[in-house]
TORZAPA-929601 format. One record per residue: x, y, z of N, C-alpha, C in turn. Coordinates in pm, whole numbers, padded with zeros to 5 digits, always signed. Each point is the difference from the previous one (the first is absolute). Example, Ala and Ser with C-alpha at 12.3 -4.5 7.8 and 13.67 -1.06 7.14 Angstrom:
BEGIN
+01319-00569+00780-00089+00119+00000+00090+00120+00000
-00035+00105-00072+00082+00119+00006-00077+00109+00073
# end
This chain:
BEGIN
-04882+02306+01345-00117-00009+00087+00034+00058+00137
-00099+00072+00057+00018+00062+00132-00059-00088+00109
+00039+00030+00123-00054-00072+00114-00152+00010+00005
-00055+00119-00032-00145+00019+00000-00069-00090-00102
+00066-00025-00113-00056-00088-00103-00008-00144+00049
+00101-00042+00074-00004-00134+00059-00117-00012+00097
-00016+00101+00084-00108-00002+00099-00136-00003-00069
-00015+00075-00108-00128+00006-00072-00033-00135-00062
+00097-00065-00061-00026-00129-00064-00037-00108+00102
+00064+00005+00116-00025-00101+00103-00116+00037+00092
-00048+00126-00017-00114+00049+00081+00033-00003+00149
+00120+00047+00029+00041+00017+00139+00062+00139+00014
+00029+00041+00123+00054+00135+00021+00147+00008-00041
+00042+00122-00037+00140+00017-00036+00091-00025+00120
-00052+00020+00122+00079-00027+00120+00032-00149+00012
-00100-00083-00033+00021-00145+00005+00104-00043-00103
-00008+00059-00119+00099-00032-00104+00139+00041+00045
+00011+00118+00058+00129+00049+00047+00059-00092+00105
-00085-00049+00091+00048-00091+00104+00045-00133-00060
-00072-00047-00100+00034-00128-00062+00136+00005-00068
+00038+00118-00050+00126+00016-00072+00115+00046+00089
-00028+00024+00126+00101+00046+00094+00039-00114+00093
+00125-00052-00011+00041-00114+00083-00017+00025+00150
+00006+00127+00042-00012+00031+00142-00143+00000+00050
-00098+00002-00095-00141+00009+00042-00087-00111-00055
+00059-00098-00066-00078-00107-00058-00075-00081+00104
+00052-00002+00122-00065-00078+00106-00136+00058+00041
-00030+00122-00043-00125+00067+00039-00119-00044-00085
+00025-00075-00105-00109-00044-00088+00006-00151-00015
-00108-00057-00053-00006-00145-00014+00093-00049-00110
+00042-00125+00011+00088-00062-00100-00067-00004-00136
-00131-00025-00003-00072-00008-00127+00001+00134-00073
-00027+00108+00074-00002+00133-00063+00141+00037-00046
+00098-00027+00084+00138+00031-00038+00039-00071-00129
-00038-00129-00010+00034-00077-00120-00066+00058-00125
-00127+00039+00011-00070+00056-00115+00063+00132-00045
+00040+00083+00096+00062+00128-00034+00133-00022-00072
+00082-00088+00054+00132-00025-00058-00012-00062-00138
-00094-00092-00018-00019-00062-00131-00041+00102-00104
-00093+00090+00036-00043+00104-00094+00113+00098-00028
+00076+00034+00102+00112+00093-00018+00104-00060-00095
+00024-00130+00014+00097-00067-00088-00051-00003-00144
-00128-00034-00018-00057-00006-00135-00002+00136-00067
-00015+00102+00080-00012+00137-00053+00133+00072-00008
+00111-00070+00039+00132+00063+00003+00000+00128+00083
-00074-00005+00111-00007+00116+00088+00134+00025+00067
+00042+00125+00001+00121+00041+00071-00036+00118+00088
+00034-00007+00131-00038+00110+00090+00071+00129-00034
-00063+00109+00026+00059+00132-00017+00086+00026+00124
+00131-00017-00017+00090+00012+00116-00002+00140+00061
-00008+00099-00083+00000+00137+00052-00123+00025+00086
-00117-00044-00050-00122+00020+00077+00003-00079+00130
+00051-00123-00010+00008-00082+00120+00094+00061+00104
+00110+00056-00047+00095+00061+00092-00059+00120+00071
-00085+00075-00071-00064+00116+00062-00091-00042+00113
-00063-00116-00013-00094-00047+00102+00073-00068+00116
+00096-00086-00033+00066-00082+00102+00130+00058+00053
+00061+00093-00077+00131+00049+00037+00110-00098-00034
-00033-00107-00072+00095-00103-00038+00014-00004-00151
+00124-00023-00047+00023-00012-00144+00043-00141-00041
+00048-00079+00099+00052-00134-00029+00106+00007-00111
+00084+00102+00009+00107+00019-00097+00132+00018+00075
+00104-00065-00047+00132+00020+00060+00101+00028-00111
+00112+00058+00039+00104+00032-00095+00112-00103+00003
+00059-00025-00116+00117-00088-00013+00113+00085-00055
+00107+00017+00077+00112+00084-00043+00116-00089-00042
+00041+00013-00125+00104-00085-00057+00111+00085-00061
+00122-00052+00002+00112+00071-00063+00015-00044-00145
+00073+00077-00076+00038-00045-00133+00144+00043-00025
+00070-00083-00074+00136+00031-00041+00014-00059-00139
-00008+00084-00100-00017-00046-00137+00113-00088-00050
+00118+00011+00063+00114-00080-00045+00008-00136+00070
-00094-00029+00089+00009-00120+00082-00108-00101-00034
+00041-00123-00029-00096-00108-00023-00074-00032+00130
+00070+00008+00113-00062-00033+00128-00123+00085+00027
+00011+00131-00021-00112+00087+00033-00120-00023-00091
+00024-00043-00124-00112-00036-00087-00075-00119+00058
+00074-00102+00044-00065-00117+00060-00063+00034+00134
+00063+00090+00076-00056+00041+00128-00140+00057-00019
-00017+00087-00099-00131+00061-00025-00101-00106-00041
+00037-00085-00095-00093-00101-00051-00043-00098+00110
+00098-00052+00075-00032-00099+00102-00074+00061+00119
+00033+00125+00034-00071+00065+00109-00146+00022-00036
-00025+00049-00119-00139+00022-00041-00075-00132-00012
+00067-00105-00043-00066-00131-00006-00044-00044+00139
+00085+00021+00100-00036-00035+00137-00114+00083+00053
-00001+00129-00033-00109+00088+00042-00132-00049-00059
-00001-00031-00128-00125-00040-00065-00044-00141+00040
+00093-00082+00050-00041-00128+00059-00099+00024+00114
+00025+00104+00078-00087+00031+00114-00126+00073-00046
+00014+00093-00093-00116+00077-00044-00105-00087-00068
+00040-00113-00055-00099-00091-00058-00091-00059+00107
+00049-00003+00123-00080-00050+00111-00066+00116+00075
+00079+00101+00031-00052+00121+00067-00049+00095-00109
-00101-00043-00074-00039+00070-00123-00064+00136+00023
-00037+00031+00125-00054+00134+00028+00111+00103+00016
+00129-00046-00005+00114+00092+00008+00057+00026-00138
+00063+00114-00014+00075+00032-00121+00129+00069+00041
+00093+00013-00093+00127+00063+00033+00038+00101-00107
+00084+00094+00040+00058+00098-00091+00151-00016+00007
+00063-00010-00115+00144-00025-00006+00075+00132-00022
+00097+00025+00086+00088+00117-00013+00140-00052-00031
+00049+00026-00120+00133-00045-00039+00095+00119+00006
+00102-00010+00085+00095+00110+00013+00084+00014-00126
+00024+00120-00044+00087+00019-00118+00138-00060+00023
+00068-00027-00107+00131-00062+00005+00094+00075+00095
+00057-00074+00095+00097+00053+00097-00061+00090+00107
-00131+00024-00001-00059+00085+00104-00021-00081+00127
+00024+00063+00116-00011-00066+00128-00136+00025+00062
-00044-00093+00084-00129+00015+00068-00006+00130+00080
+00115+00042+00054+00003+00123+00080-00037+00123-00082
+00014-00008-00133-00030+00114-00086-00139-00008-00065
-00080-00097+00043-00131-00019-00060-00088+00123+00022
-00061+00047-00106-00092+00114+00008-00125-00044+00076
-00033+00068+00111-00118-00039+00078-00128-00004-00082
-00007+00074-00108-00121+00000-00082-00024-00135-00067
+00106-00083-00006-00017-00133-00059-00084-00091+00089
-00005+00031+00130-00077-00080+00095-00130+00072+00030
-00096-00024-00085-00128+00071+00013-00075-00047+00123
-00092+00085+00045-00071-00026+00124-00090-00122-00001
-00027-00058-00119-00089-00115-00003+00071-00131+00029
+00131+00004+00023+00073-00123+00033-00011-00028+00149
-00039-00123+00033-00015-00039+00140+00123-00071+00056
+00097-00026-00084+00122-00067+00045+00103+00002-00110
+00123-00036+00036+00110-00002-00097+00074-00133+00008
+00030-00055-00117+00089-00115-00013+00125+00052-00070
+00115-00007+00069+00120+00067-00047+00113-00101-00019
+00063+00003-00116+00122-00079-00019+00117+00071+00068
+00073-00073+00085+00115+00059+00067+00107+00043-00100
-00005-00053-00122+00097+00042-00101-00022+00145-00044
-00113+00058+00042-00022+00143-00027+00094+00087+00083
+00050-00056+00107+00091+00075+00088+00092-00099+00070
+00120-00022-00049+00088-00102+00056+00055+00033+00137
-00033+00117+00054+00056+00041+00128-00104-00003+00112
-00113-00070-00021-00098-00013+00106+00064-00072+00118
-00035+00047+00121+00065-00059+00117-00099-00024+00113
+00051-00052+00111-00084-00044+00110-00091+00110+00056
+00055+00116+00026-00076+00105+00067-00078+00087-00096
+00031-00009-00129-00063+00091-00095-00027-00075-00130
-00097-00096+00010-00019-00087-00115-00073+00068-00114
-00053+00119+00024-00050+00086-00107+00077+00131+00007
+00033+00060-00113+00072+00128+00003-00080+00105+00077
+00069+00091+00072-00070+00102+00080-00103+00079-00078
+00031+00031-00125-00092+00081-00080-00132-00074-00023
+00008-00132-00013-00121-00079-00018-00072-00021+00131
+00076-00025+00106-00061-00020+00131-00076+00124+00047
+00044+00117-00045-00058+00125+00047-00148+00012-00036
-00040-00062-00111-00140+00016-00039-00072-00133-00020
+00066-00111+00029-00065-00129-00019-00022-00068+00134
-00126-00016+00042-00031-00063+00128-00090-00122-00017
-00004-00054-00121-00081-00118-00028+00090-00122-00008
-00058-00120-00008+00085-00121-00005+00095+00000-00119
+00119-00054+00023+00100-00017-00105+00072-00132+00024
+00022-00073-00108+00075-00126+00006+00117+00011-00096
+00119-00037+00047+00121+00009-00082+00041-00140-00044
+00024-00015-00129+00047-00127-00055+00152+00000-00008
+00061-00111+00043+00145-00017-00013+00080+00092+00091
-00061+00052+00104+00077+00071+00102+00096-00099+00064
+00124+00040+00021+00100-00096+00046-00038-00061+00134
+00006-00132+00006-00037-00074+00119+00082+00050+00119
-00070+00033+00108+00067+00050+00119+00001+00151+00011
-00040+00069-00109+00000+00147+00004-00139+00057+00022
-00100-00085+00001-00137+00052+00002-00071-00014+00132
+00065+00034+00109-00060-00018+00131-00131+00075+00016
-00015+00113-00066-00121+00080+00014-00078+00007-00131
+00027-00093-00091-00062+00005-00132-00088-00121-00023
-00097+00016-00088-00072-00113-00055+00075-00041-00126
+00052-00122-00003+00080-00037-00118-00011-00148-00031
+00025-00032-00126+00012-00138-00047+00132-00008-00075
+00084-00095+00036+00134-00003-00056+00054-00143-00005
+00126-00014-00035+00071-00127+00013+00136+00033+00060
+00072-00104+00042+00126+00020+00072+00117-00009-00097
+00061+00115-00034+00114+00004-00091+00120-00078+00053
+00023+00009+00130+00113-00072+00061-00016-00151-00019
-00115-00052+00034-00025-00143-00011+00008-00047-00145
-00055+00080-00092+00002-00037-00141+00142-00009-00053
+00084+00100+00034+00140-00002-00043+00076-00116+00064
-00027-00025+00126+00065-00109+00072-00028-00133-00070
-00124-00024-00038-00035-00125-00066+00062-00011-00139
+00008+00114-00072+00060-00002-00133+00148-00037+00008
+00073+00060+00093+00142-00028+00014+00022-00141+00053
-00085-00044+00091+00010-00136+00050-00016-00102-00113
-00087+00029-00095-00015-00087-00117+00133-00011-00077
+00067+00114-00018+00129-00002-00070+00104-00079+00078
-00002+00015+00131+00095-00075+00084-00025-00150-00011
-00126-00039-00004-00033-00142-00014+00044-00055-00135
+00020+00089-00096+00051-00040-00131+00153-00003-00001
+00059+00007+00121+00145-00012+00020+00078+00127-00035
-00065+00112-00010+00070+00126-00025+00053+00057+00132
+00123+00049-00003+00061+00061+00119+00044+00144-00028
+00023+00033-00123+00037+00137-00037-00120+00064-00070
-00087+00056+00084-00127+00055-00048+00007+00152+00007
-00018+00064-00113+00002+00147-00004-00140+00055+00023
-00005+00124+00047-00126+00073+00014+00014+00131-00075
-00085+00024-00100+00004+00127-00074-00129+00076+00027
+00014+00131+00021-00117+00079+00036+00017+00143-00049
-00111+00076+00010+00002+00139-00042+00003+00093+00119
-00106+00080+00018-00001+00102+00105+00014-00061+00138
+00088+00058+00080+00025-00051+00135-00087+00065+00105
-00073+00107-00035-00080+00071+00100-00142-00054+00010
-00035-00100-00082-00133-00060+00008+00002-00110+00106
-00102-00003+00083-00008-00100+00105-00005-00141-00057
-00067-00021-00113-00007-00134-00056+00138-00049-00043
+00087+00090-00045+00137-00039-00034+00073-00049+00123
-00013+00075+00108+00068-00038+00124-00048-00136+00050
-00132-00021-00005-00055-00125+00051+00044-00120-00085
+00007+00018-00131+00042-00110-00087+00150-00029+00020
+00077+00106+00019+00142-00020+00027+00020-00071+00133
-00079+00036+00101+00010-00065+00130-00035-00148-00012
-00099-00034-00082-00036-00139-00020+00112-00077-00068
+00064+00064-00098+00116-00059-00069+00114-00028+00098
+00034+00099+00081+00111-00014+00096-00032-00108+00104
-00122+00001+00052-00034-00098+00103+00005-00143-00054
-00047-00019-00123+00002-00135-00058+00144-00050-00012
+00091+00087-00044+00140-00040-00009+00056-00036+00138
-00024+00085+00098+00055-00022+00134-00057-00126+00062
-00130-00024-00019-00062-00118+00060+00055-00129-00060
+00061+00010-00118+00059-00118-00065+00153+00005+00003
+00054+00084+00091+00146+00011+00021+00075+00034-00129
-00058+00090-00078+00064+00047-00122+00042+00145+00023
+00127+00034-00023+00046+00137+00023-00074+00100-00090
-00026+00118+00055-00057+00111-00078+00116+00078-00059
+00014-00004-00131+00112+00065-00069-00048+00133-00058
+00059+00108+00049-00044+00133-00042+00007+00023-00149
+00101-00057-00067+00016+00023-00143-00107-00070-00083
-00075-00091+00062-00109-00069-00070-00134+00072+00017
+00001+00113+00069-00121+00081+00015+00020+00125-00085
-00081+00015-00102+00019+00108-00097-00123+00088-00009
+00026+00130+00014-00106+00102-00009+00019+00076-00130
-00107+00005-00082+00012+00071-00126-00136+00057-00039
-00001+00126-00038-00124+00066-00045+00002+00012-00152
-00118-00004-00063-00132-00017+00062-00026-00146+00035
-00101-00023+00085-00030-00138+00039-00092-00064-00105
+00048+00002-00124-00072-00053-00114+00090-00100-00071
-00042-00041-00119+00080-00095-00077+00140+00053-00027
+00010+00129-00030+00132+00060-00027+00089-00007+00123
-00057+00027+00117+00078-00007+00123+00045-00141+00029
-00085-00099-00023+00036-00138+00022+00110-00046-00094
-00006+00048-00124+00105-00032-00097+00134+00055+00048
+00002+00128+00036+00125+00065+00041+00056-00061+00128
-00088-00030+00096+00047-00058+00127+00063-00137-00024
-00057-00078-00091+00053-00133-00028+00136+00008-00070
+00014+00093-00092+00129+00021-00066+00106+00036+00104
-00036+00086+00095+00093+00037+00107+00045-00121+00080
-00096-00089+00032+00033-00118+00081+00108-00085-00065
-00002-00008-00133+00095-00088-00068+00124+00073-00051
+00003+00131+00016+00119+00075-00041+00090+00032+00119
-00052-00018+00122+00076+00033+00119+00096-00113+00035
+00101+00034+00081+00088-00102+00056-00071-00069+00115
+00041-00119+00031-00060-00070+00111-00101-00104-00045
-00081-00050+00094-00091-00109-00030-00108+00041-00102
-00034-00095-00085-00105+00021-00099-00123-00083+00042
-00117+00052-00020-00120-00071+00046-00035-00121-00086
-00056-00101+00063-00060-00112-00073-00153+00015-00003
-00050+00099+00074-00144+00029+00000-00020+00148+00029
-00106+00057-00056-00033+00140+00022-00144+00009+00048
-00019+00067+00113-00134+00032+00050-00023+00148-00028
-00099+00030-00082-00026+00138-00041-00114+00061+00081
+00011+00129+00024-00100+00075+00076-00139-00010-00063
-00006-00007-00132-00129-00013-00068+00019-00075-00132
-00111-00034-00062+00005-00079-00123+00066+00075-00114
-00021+00131-00006+00059+00076-00109+00153-00004+00007
+00055+00016+00121+00145-00010+00015+00048-00143-00030
-00081-00099+00037+00037-00139-00027+00006-00026-00151
-00094+00055-00074+00001-00017-00145+00122+00070-00060
+00036+00115+00055+00122+00066-00042+00122-00084+00028
-00001-00070+00114+00112-00089+00035+00012-00114-00100
-00112-00059-00040+00002-00109-00098+00056+00050-00134
-00038+00120-00040+00053+00060-00124+00152+00016+00010
+00047+00048+00115+00143+00023+00019+00076-00132-00004
-00056-00103+00061+00067-00130+00000+00015-00053-00143
-00099+00024-00082+00008-00042-00140+00114+00071-00071
+00013+00132+00025+00109+00078-00060+00136-00049+00051
+00003-00038+00129+00125-00044+00062+00031-00147-00030
-00083-00064-00082+00020-00140-00037-00013-00094+00120
-00088+00038+00093-00028-00084+00115-00137-00065-00019
-00007-00131+00024-00127-00069-00016-00084+00014+00127
-00129+00019-00019-00094+00008+00112-00101-00114-00017
-00010-00088+00097+00056+00005+00135+00127-00083+00018
+00052-00062-00106+00112-00094+00018+00122+00066+00064
+00035+00122-00046+00114+00072+00056-00042+00094+00112
-00108+00072-00021-00050+00097+00098-00153-00007+00003
-00053-00030+00116-00146+00000+00018-00047+00142+00029
-00125+00029-00035-00057+00134+00026-00138-00016+00062
-00022+00071+00110-00129+00002+00069-00051+00143+00006
-00123+00021-00043-00060+00133+00004-00092+00021+00118
-00078+00108-00007-00094+00032+00109-00109+00089-00058
-00123-00045+00004-00122+00075-00037-00104-00093-00060
+00043-00094-00085-00097-00087-00065-00062+00060-00124
+00078+00079-00076-00053+00062-00121-00031-00106-00105
-00106+00023-00077-00036-00089-00109+00114-00012-00101
+00078+00108-00014+00113+00001-00093+00098-00112+00028
+00009-00042+00127+00093-00107+00036-00030-00131-00069
-00122-00018-00046-00037-00122-00073+00058-00001-00141
+00034+00118-00051+00035+00011-00142+00148+00021-00027
+00079+00030+00104+00145+00007-00021+00055-00141-00006
+00118-00015-00056+00064-00131-00008+00139+00007+00063
+00027-00080+00101-00092-00097+00059-00111+00070+00080
-00111-00070+00019-00110+00059+00076+00045+00030+00143
-00046+00113+00050+00055+00055+00124-00062-00061+00125
+00085-00050+00089-00043-00036+00135-00013+00128+00081
-00100+00007+00088-00029+00126+00065-00084-00021+00125
-00018+00107+00076-00097+00005+00109-00118+00083-00048
-00118-00059+00001-00118+00072-00049-00068+00075+00113
-00008+00134-00014-00076+00079+00095-00149-00029-00019
-00077-00012+00108-00143-00028-00011-00081+00127-00027
+00027+00068-00112-00060+00131-00026-00152-00006-00007
-00053-00095-00077-00146-00009-00013-00065-00038+00133
+00060-00097+00069-00055-00042+00128+00004+00113+00103
+00108+00079+00001+00008+00114+00093-00110+00101-00029
-00023+00027-00130-00104+00097-00036-00138-00051+00039
-00022-00129-00019-00129-00059+00036-00023+00009+00151
+00099-00041+00077-00011+00006+00146-00012+00145+00048
+00077+00089-00063-00004+00141+00040-00133+00064-00029
-00060-00032-00114-00130+00056-00036-00107-00047+00098
+00001-00129+00032-00099-00051+00095+00020+00063+00137
+00126+00015+00041+00028+00063+00129-00050+00144+00002
+00023+00073-00110-00045+00139-00006-00152+00009+00011
-00071-00085-00073-00147+00002+00007-00047-00037+00140
+00064-00097+00063-00037-00036+00137+00023+00116+00097
+00106+00077-00022+00025+00117+00084-00103+00109-00025
-00032+00023-00127-00101+00101-00034-00135-00036+00064
-00034-00130-00006-00128-00046+00055+00005-00020+00151
+00118+00029+00061+00019-00012+00144-00018-00143+00051
+00031-00096-00088+00001-00139+00043+00126-00031+00079
+00104+00079-00026+00129-00017+00067+00046+00133+00056
+00090-00006+00096+00060+00121+00056+00148+00004-00038
+00050+00118-00025+00143+00017-00035+00084-00011+00128
+00129-00031-00013+00069-00039-00124-00012-00150-00027
-00003-00033-00127-00007-00138-00044+00117-00027-00093
+00056-00120+00007+00112-00033-00089-00006-00146-00040
+00044-00026-00122+00007-00137-00050+00133-00016-00075
+00068-00110+00024+00125-00030-00069-00022-00128-00081
+00005+00012-00132-00027-00113-00088+00130-00069-00042
-00006-00128-00032+00121-00070-00044+00036+00034-00144
+00129+00006-00027+00046+00012-00137+00025-00141-00053
+00026-00011-00131+00017-00132-00061+00136-00009-00069
+00072-00104+00032+00127-00027-00067-00030-00074-00131
+00031+00064-00113-00031-00056-00132+00130-00049-00062
+00017-00129-00008+00124-00058-00050-00019-00038-00147
+00083+00064-00084-00002-00031-00143+00139-00050-00040
+00055+00048-00110+00122-00057-00054+00127+00075+00039
-00011+00127+00042+00122+00080+00020+00071-00031+00132
-00069-00069+00091+00064-00031+00129-00067-00122+00065
# end
């Protein structure tokens, strides 16, 4: 059914129908007329012609969501699912908006994004910082993207403290790691290892800083041999790093704090091979909050990133910026959750 058909059935002008269906102009008509139009539109399954509306108003009420993918990573699969769930939490309320999802090919960086992927009908961008792990304070979007993008953009999971000129929603990696290690210390552990992958990622540095600070604040020496770097930062890397910890001379850990859940699961596998009981001999703490942690044995203790909540807050922030309800820059830092299960 077309807008003109609605007007004909109700015996009112198409302009009145258009105003009744436009949240920005509903105040121009009576509540009774607005209610009748909306009820008929709902019964008739009326859907506005977005292209025609855009030609008249210059507005599309469409934004882009840019997400990374890494086919070998469980984390990135959950990142996509939880981010989109958060986006649609908002779209169910802001129902006059829609989104277009741009998923970067495996291993492709945001800096290499083809500009044609960002069509002119997008009024804003919601970007996962995992699309480009090198985003920084002065250049929170890659130069190639900044060169042609002058509309609102909100970055999810941009490292706390790096987004002075950005609109972002994130959580504090330092604080999350600090609380995870403090939990292990409260469990009477003093020889706590930290295993991680890439050292050039800001999130790695922040989690390591949280680990070190927690030890120092509790007067526990930081032992270099208990900090192990091994690539890839996946289950295989966690397995190899854990084997190294127990094959080296010197102190052996009674607890392992892993950079992410995948490495933590690799550590649990390695402990089984090494005939070490978890958590009785060696406790293991992960980071991310992957659903997979519920299904390993023992079930994985971890820090859960608020992925869905960040996407929900980021989507609402982006729409508020597009509608000029807010002025940039805007930032929100959400709490992470310490999830204690059986491994620590």
